[in-house]
C-alpha positions as CSV (number, residue, x, y, z in Angstrom):
1,M,92.2,16.3,258.6
2,P,91.1,19.9,260.5
3,Y,87.7,19.6,262.1
4,T,85.2,21.5,259.4
5,P,82.4,21.9,262.0
6,T,78.4,21.3,259.6
7,R,77.0,24.6,258.7
8,F,72.7,24.4,258.8
9,S,69.9,26.8,258.1
10,V,68.0,27.7,261.5
11,S,64.1,27.3,261.3
12,V,62.2,28.2,264.5
13,K,58.3,26.8,265.1
14,G,56.0,28.0,267.2
15,V,53.5,25.4,268.7
16,V,50.1,28.1,269.4
17,V,47.1,26.4,270.5
18,R,44.0,28.4,270.7
19,D,41.1,27.4,272.4
20,G,42.1,24.5,272.7
21,R,43.2,23.7,269.3
22,V,46.8,24.2,267.5
23,V,47.3,26.2,264.6
24,L,49.0,24.4,261.1
25,L,49.6,25.4,258.0
26,M,49.7,23.0,255.0
27,N,52.9,24.0,252.9
28,E,54.2,23.0,249.7
29,R,54.7,18.9,249.9
30,D,51.3,19.1,251.5
31,E,52.4,18.3,255.2
32,W,51.3,20.2,258.0
33,E,54.0,21.9,259.8
34,L,53.7,24.2,262.9
35,P,54.2,28.5,262.1
36,G,57.4,29.7,261.8
37,G,60.9,30.5,259.8
38,R,64.4,30.7,259.0
39,L,66.2,32.9,261.9
40,E,67.3,36.1,260.3
41,P,71.0,37.4,260.9
42,G,71.3,38.6,264.5
43,E,67.5,37.8,265.1
44,Q,67.0,36.1,268.1
45,P,65.4,32.7,268.4
46,E,62.4,34.0,270.1
47,T,62.0,37.2,268.5
48,C,61.8,35.4,265.4
49,V,59.8,32.9,266.4
50,V,56.7,35.8,267.3
51,R,57.4,37.6,263.4
52,E,57.1,34.6,261.8
53,V,53.9,33.1,263.5
54,Q,52.3,36.1,263.3
55,E,53.3,36.6,259.8
56,E,52.1,33.5,258.6
57,T,49.5,33.4,261.6
58,G,48.0,37.0,261.7
59,L,48.6,35.9,265.3
60,E,50.4,37.5,268.8
61,T,51.9,35.4,270.7
62,A,54.6,35.2,273.6
63,V,57.3,32.4,273.9
64,V,56.9,30.6,277.3
65,A,58.9,27.9,276.9
66,I,61.8,25.8,274.5
67,L,59.8,22.3,273.5
68,D,62.5,20.2,271.4
69,S,65.4,20.9,269.0
70,W,66.3,18.6,266.0
71,V,67.7,18.2,262.2
72,S,65.6,18.1,260.1
73,H,66.5,16.8,256.5
74,I,64.5,17.2,253.2
75,G,66.3,16.3,250.3
76,A,70.5,16.5,250.2
77,G,72.9,18.9,252.1
78,P,73.3,18.8,255.7
79,G,69.5,19.9,256.6
80,V,68.1,21.9,259.1
81,L,68.1,23.0,262.9
82,I,64.8,23.0,264.2
83,V,63.9,24.3,267.2
84,T,60.5,24.9,268.8
85,Y,58.9,27.2,271.2
86,G,55.3,26.7,273.3
87,C,53.7,30.4,272.7
88,A,51.0,32.4,274.3
89,V,48.4,33.3,272.0
90,I,47.8,37.7,272.9
91,G,44.5,38.9,272.2
92,D,40.8,36.9,270.5
93,T,42.2,37.7,267.3
94,A,41.5,34.2,264.8
95,P,44.0,32.7,262.7
96,V,44.0,33.8,259.3
97,L,46.3,32.1,255.9
98,S,49.3,33.8,254.5
99,H,50.7,33.6,250.9
100,E,53.0,31.1,251.6
101,H,51.1,28.4,252.6
102,Q,48.2,26.2,251.3
103,R,45.8,26.5,253.9
104,I,45.5,26.6,257.5
105,G,44.1,24.6,259.7
106,T,43.4,24.2,264.2
107,F,43.4,20.6,265.4
108,S,42.4,18.8,268.2
109,E,45.6,16.7,270.3
110,P,44.3,13.8,268.8
111,E,43.3,15.4,265.4
112,A,47.2,16.6,264.9
113,S,48.8,13.2,265.6
114,G,47.0,11.6,262.9
115,L,47.7,14.3,260.3
116,A,50.8,13.7,257.5
117,M,53.7,15.8,259.3
118,P,57.4,15.4,260.5
119,D,57.8,13.5,264.2
120,G,59.1,16.4,265.8
121,Y,56.1,18.4,265.1
122,K,54.3,15.7,267.0
123,R,56.7,15.4,269.5
124,S,56.7,19.2,270.1
125,I,52.9,19.8,269.8
126,S,53.1,16.5,272.9
127,A,54.9,18.0,274.8
128,W,52.7,21.6,274.9
129,Y,49.7,19.9,275.2
130,S,51.2,18.1,278.4
131,H,52.8,21.4,280.0
132,L,49.4,23.0,279.2
133,R,47.6,19.9,281.5
134,S,49.8,21.1,284.4
135,G,48.6,24.0,285.1
136,A,52.0,25.9,283.6
137,R,51.9,29.0,282.9
138,A,50.0,28.9,278.9
């Protein structure tokens, strides 16, 4: 039997910490999630995450580091490959809610760890806060 690779959609998400608080969005499943979205054909992941964060929050960002990746399963199908990046905010614009989500919020690291959201997002948030605490470039 010939090998047939599994095809996944790719969703690129940004961990954005502004004034010490991570920016999160409430989706239609009443879960908090990181801003981001589907990778478009021919688009680089870093370009995608900067575009999606701006579309969903109004924040201009720059990618600093890749944080994590995993396959998420919501319903039937092969799942979605999630890739997360730590992003630095450019400027001092406040985040704003787009039409794509129900709510927008900013949370401290301990607050975020207690929210209803996939564990992969929590891992990524923790990794980005650790990176920021290490004094590495934000």
